[in-house]
C-alpha positions, 0 to 999 in steps of 0.5 A: 818165855814159858819154862824160864825162871824170871826173877823180879827184884823186891821194890826198894822202899823210900828212904823216908820210911823208918826201918822198923816200919819197913821190916814189919811191912815186909813180913806181911802177906799179900792180903795184909799188904793190900789192907795196909795200903787201903788203910794208909790211903784212908789215913792220909786222906783224913790227915789232909781233910779237916772239917769246919767245926774242928777248924773253928774250935782251934781258932783264937778268941779274936780270930774268925773264918772269913769266907771260904773253907775248901777241901783241896785234897792236900789240906783244907784251905781257910780264909780267916781274919787275924788280930795283929796283937796290938791295940790298932783299932783296925783288927782284925786284919786280912783275910789271909789264906791258910792250909790246915792239916792234921798233925797227931791230935792237933792241927797245923796252919800253914800261912799261904799269904793275903787272900786275893780279892777280885 
């Protein structure tokens, strides 16, 4: 085994990574690649974790956090009460569960459904 030239192929990048990023990353040395990997992991964690103050500042006037705000590692789960937009007299309705993540400078609210109550 020693003395033989063993070549390994460079790993293929995921198709989802744009060409201009792949080309720049492939030109980096090992230390820079490790720093990029660490930073990318930290950036992904930051985008998935949104704190309560940010969430509350993103609510409409009639919306309110109902109960649990939970960081799941894949976003922050929020239960909130929501007005229906009609003069129904029963507003707000819910609670409804949402997954909140970052998208640039704004927050994305993914509706997950009516909150299950025990």
